[in-house]
N, C-alpha and C positions, 0 to 999 in steps of 0.2 A: 862473495868474494871481493866485491869494492870496499867493503868495510874493512876487510882483512888488508887489503892493499893500502888503505888509509892508515890503518894501524901499523902496517910495516916502515910506512914513510914517515910517521910520526916518531916510531923507534929509532930510526936513523937520525931524525934531526935532534931528538933529546937526549938519546943515548940512554934511556929511562924506560924499560916496557911498562912500569907500572904507572909512571907520569903519562905514558901516550894512552894507556887504556883510559885514564880519568879524562884527559883531553878529548877524546874520542867519544865517550859517554856524555860529556857537555856538549859536544858538537850535535850528537844525536836529539838531546833533550832540547837544545834550543831550535834546531829545525823541526823536531815535533811540534813546539809550541808556536812556531811562526807559520808552519804550513799545513799541519794536521790538527792539532789541538783536542785530541782524545783525552789524554793523560792530564791529571790535575797540575793547575799552576802551582808548583811548589815555592816559586820565587814570591808568590803572594804573601806566604806566610811571613817571610823576612820583611816584606815592605810593610805589612800590618804591624809588626813588631816595631820598627823604626817609627811608624805613625803614632802608634800609642804611646810611645817615650815622649814624642813631640806633645801630644795632646795633654799629657800629664803634667808637663812643664808649663804649658799655657794656663792650666787650670789652678796649678800651685800659684801663679802670679795673678791669676783673677779667677776666684772660685765661682763668680757669678756669669762665666762664660757658658752659656747655655749651648750655643751650638758646638763647642768643644765635647761637652758633656755627652751630646747626642752622638756625635762621631766615635768617642770612647764606647759609649754604650753600645754602638753597632758592631763595633771590633770585638769586644769581647761576647756580644751574642754569637757572631760569627766563628768564633773560637769555642763556642759550647761553654762559655763560662758565665752562667745566666745569673747567678748573685751579684757578681761584680758588674755585669751589664746593668741591672736593676738598680744599684745604687747610684750609678752615674745618670741613668735615665730619670730617676726620681728627682735628683738634683736640679734636671732640666726642665721638670713640670710646669713651674709657674710660667715661664716663658714661652715654653714649647706646646702649649696647650692648643689643639687645633691642627697642628702639624702632622700629614698623614703618617711619615716617617717614624716620627716619636711615637704615636700611638701604636704604629704596627709592631716597632721591637719591644715596647712596654708590654703590649698585650702576648707577644710570643714569649717573652722572657716569664711572664706570669705562667702562661700555659706550662712551659717546659719546669717551672718550679711546682707544679702542681695546683695553681691556685686559677682553677679553671674558669670560674665564672667572671673574676677579675680580667683575665684574659681575653674572654669572649667580648666583654664590654669595649674594651681597649681595641680591638681588631674590628668590631663594627664601627667605631668612631674612624678608625684609618680609612676603611673604605667609603664611609661617607664623606670625608674629606675630600677623598680623591681615589676613585674607584680602580685606578691603573697603578696605584702605589706598589713599588716593590714587584712589579711584574705579576701581579696576582698571588703573591705568597700568602697574603691574609685568607683569601678563600681556601687555601689549602689546609690552614689552621683550622678554620671554621668548618669545613667539611669532615676533618678529623675528629672535632668535637662532636658534631653532628652524628656521625657513626658511631662514638663511643657512648652518646647519649640515647643511642636507637631511635633518632627522631624519623619523622615521616619521611617518606621516600619524596613527598612534594617539596619539603623544605632542602632535603639534599639536592635535589633537582634543580631548584632556584639557583643555590650556589655553584653548582656544577656548570650551569650555563653561564653565569656570571665569570666563572674562572675561563669558560672558552671564549669569552669576549675580551678578557684583560689579561690573560696568563701569556707565558713564554713556553718554548719548548722545554726549558729546564722544569717549570711547575707542571706542565702537562705530564711530562714523564714521572715526575714523583707523586702526581695525583694518581696516575694510572697504577703505580706500584701499591699505592694506598688502597685504591679500590679493588685490585686484585688480591691483596691481602684480606679484604673482607669478602671475598667471594663475588664481587660484581664484575665478571668478566666483560660484560657489554661495554660499561663504560671505560674500563681499562683499556680494552681493545682500541675505542674509538680514541682516545687521548694518545695512546701510542701511535696510531695512524696519523694523528694531526700532527704529531712531533716531527715524524717523517716527512710529511707533505710540506711542512713549512721549510724543512731543511731543503728539500728539492728545490723549491721555490727560490731560495736565496742565492745570492751571488756574493763573491767577495770575502770580505772579513766576517760578515755574519754567518756564512757558510761554515767557517772554521770555527767560529764561536759556538754554533749549534751543533757541530758534527758528533761530539760526545754524547749528546742526548739522543741524536738519532740513531747512533750504533747502538746504545743501550735499549732503546725502544725497539729495535729489529730483534733484538736477542731475547727481549722479553716477549715479543710476538710469536718467536720460535719456539719458546719454552712454553706457550700456550697452546700449540698444535697436539 
């Protein structure tokens, strides 16, 4: 009823019902992003696109700008464009060797392009340089490789506990889904519960940031009953 009331007020102010609906939807979206945080941040797509344009311009002016190549590689990786990501990351390889994020994005791009061994080596370099890199994402990829290669449970358990040490609610949820899809309900359940416990312990902005993963984890636990 409150939303309908706001819609009616907007319609009176604008004189255009369609425009009023668009304004109302924008208000709901921004309020959700500010106070709830379950929906994906669609504005991030626009921000990444603008940033990519700026970085490309910088690289055209200075092709040796390794930091810009790394940032652009990250943007393309997050957009699922792994070949483009790889081309920029490889351009940065001379100056970025030893940088944990460089090795993570390079390794993850290799993995997604089917170059599993190259990917695994780079992911191991990433966690060797910084075990906390990218909130535990490298462990997620390494665990996936271990499961695909049917490696021993002892090896999987090692990386599982490393993930618990250095991961985030997002990586815990993603790893939980991975283990669940491979029939490991015990590890999956532990990861989903860990996600919820971290969310419950948080306050302020972190609580909003983690809410989406906590809600998805609760849904996953309910589906396992």
